[in-house]
C-alpha positions in Angstrom: 45.0 -32.9 87.9 48.1 -34.2 85.5 49.2 -31.4 83.4 48.5 -30.9 79.9 51.4 -32.2 77.7 52.1 -34.6 80.2 52.7 -38.2 79.0 49.1 -39.1 79.9 47.4 -36.3 78.3 50.0 -36.4 75.1 51.9 -33.4 73.6 49.6 -31.8 71.0 50.2 -28.2 70.2 48.7 -25.2 68.1 51.9 -25.7 66.0 50.8 -29.1 64.5 47.9 -27.4 63.0 49.8 -26.3 59.7 48.4 -22.8 58.7 47.9 -24.0 54.9 45.8 -26.4 56.2 44.0 -24.7 58.5 43.6 -21.6 56.1 41.4 -23.8 53.6 38.9 -25.6 55.9 38.7 -22.1 57.5 38.3 -20.5 53.4 35.5 -23.2 52.6 33.9 -23.3 56.0 33.1 -19.5 55.4 32.6 -19.3 51.6 29.3 -21.9 52.6 28.4 -19.6 55.3 29.1 -16.7 53.8 27.6 -17.7 50.6 25.4 -14.6 50.5 26.6 -12.5 52.8 25.8 -11.4 55.9 22.4 -9.7 55.3 21.1 -9.3 59.5 24.8 -7.8 59.8 24.8 -5.5 57.2 21.1 -4.1 58.0 21.6 -3.8 62.0 25.3 -3.2 62.5 26.8 0.2 62.0 30.0 -0.2 59.8 31.9 1.8 62.2 30.5 -0.5 65.2 33.7 -2.0 67.5 32.5 -5.3 69.7 34.7 -7.6 71.8 33.5 -11.1 72.0 34.2 -13.8 74.4 33.9 -17.4 73.6 32.8 -19.3 77.3 32.9 -23.3 78.1 29.4 -23.5 79.5 30.5 -26.8 81.1 34.1 -28.5 82.6 35.9 -29.2 79.3 39.2 -29.8 77.7 39.7 -26.5 75.6 40.8 -27.1 72.0 40.2 -24.9 68.9 41.5 -21.4 69.7 44.1 -21.2 66.9 41.7 -22.4 64.0 38.9 -19.8 65.5 41.9 -17.2 65.4 42.3 -18.4 61.7 38.7 -17.7 60.9 38.6 -14.6 62.0 42.4 -13.5 60.2 39.9 -14.4 57.2 36.9 -12.5 57.8 38.9 -9.3 58.4 43.2 -8.9 59.4 42.4 -6.4 61.9 40.5 -8.3 64.3 42.7 -9.0 67.3 41.8 -13.1 68.8 43.2 -13.4 72.3 43.4 -17.7 73.2 42.7 -17.4 77.4 43.5 -21.4 77.5 46.1 -23.6 76.1 44.2 -26.5 74.4 44.6 -29.4 76.7 43.9 -27.1 79.6 40.8 -28.7 81.8 38.3 -25.7 82.4 35.7 -25.3 84.5 32.2 -23.8 83.3 32.2 -19.7 82.0 36.0 -20.4 81.7 36.5 -17.9 78.8 38.4 -19.7 75.4 39.0 -17.1 73.6 38.6 -13.5 72.7 37.9 -11.5 69.7 38.1 -7.4 69.6 37.1 -5.4 66.1 34.7 -4.4 63.7 31.7 -5.7 65.3 30.4 -6.7 61.8 33.3 -8.6 61.2 32.8 -10.5 64.4 29.6 -11.6 63.8 30.2 -12.6 60.6 33.1 -15.0 61.2 31.8 -16.1 65.2 29.6 -19.3 64.1 32.1 -20.7 61.7 34.6 -20.0 64.7 32.4 -21.5 67.5 31.5 -24.4 65.6 35.2 -25.6 65.1 35.8 -25.0 68.4 32.9 -26.9 69.9 33.7 -29.8 67.6 37.0 -29.5 68.7 36.5 -29.3 72.2 33.9 -31.7 72.4 36.6 -34.7 71.1 39.0 -33.5 73.2 36.6 -33.5 75.7 35.1 -36.8 75.3 38.8 -38.5 74.7 39.6 -37.0 77.6 36.7 -38.7 80.0 37.8 -42.1 78.1 41.6 -41.4 79.2 41.2 -40.7 82.7 38.8 -43.7 83.0 41.9 -46.0 82.3 43.8 -47.1 85.5 47.2 -45.0 85.7 50.1 -47.0 84.7 48.2 -49.5 82.6 49.3 -50.1 78.8 45.6 -49.7 77.4 45.7 -46.1 75.7 42.7 -44.6 73.5 43.0 -44.1 69.9 40.5 -42.8 67.0 39.7 -44.2 63.8 39.4 -42.4 59.7 35.6 -42.5 60.9 36.5 -39.3 60.3 34.3 -35.9 59.4 35.5 -35.7 55.5 37.7 -32.6 55.1 38.2 -32.0 58.8 40.0 -35.8 59.9 43.5 -33.3 60.7 41.2 -31.2 62.5 39.4 -33.9 64.8 42.7 -36.0 65.2 44.2 -33.2 66.6 41.8 -32.7 68.8 41.9 -36.4 70.1 45.8 -36.3 70.8 44.6 -33.0 73.0 42.9 -34.7 74.8 45.2 -37.6 75.3 44.1 -40.0 72.9 46.7 -41.5 70.3 45.9 -41.6 66.5 45.5 -44.9 64.5 45.9 -44.9 61.0 45.6 -41.7 59.2 44.6 -43.0 55.8 44.5 -46.3 54.0 48.1 -46.4 52.8 49.3 -46.2 56.5 49.5 -49.7 57.9 47.5 -52.9 56.7 44.3 -54.0 58.7 42.4 -56.9 57.3 38.6 -56.4 58.1 35.4 -57.8 57.5 34.6 -56.5 54.3 38.0 -57.7 53.1 37.4 -61.1 53.9 
């Protein structure tokens, strides 16, 4: 297997995700999910209870998004401890733990779905990209690239995931390059 970070798989790493951008999208996602609080957790979980939760791959995947999950949990409760177990870009087998979070059970439960949603989406994009990159004959000049057809507000995360999977980004905005398409003609 070729190592993540090699020329074939790009060089995307967590530091490419600017904290202020990640924190803004995390803030919006948590505001949406926790708009009415977490009634079930508040009703069922003792405020003093502690928990450990693991994000575990169900299939062979290319890991991506642990840093975003970390920012989710930090926004919910700065006392939560998140440990990334696998660097972004690593191809892992089923049942591999991607990240672990420890701390107040209520806080873990309040952030888990948002953290998992980001991790699953980014991991899915990285994994799909890697599948196509791996199908290219080594040494060929072909490259896998993305488009601007991204989820509004999540473009920078989705494009990061493409790079983690070994793909390349085409143009980020309409102002990045001229591209005459059918609708222009």
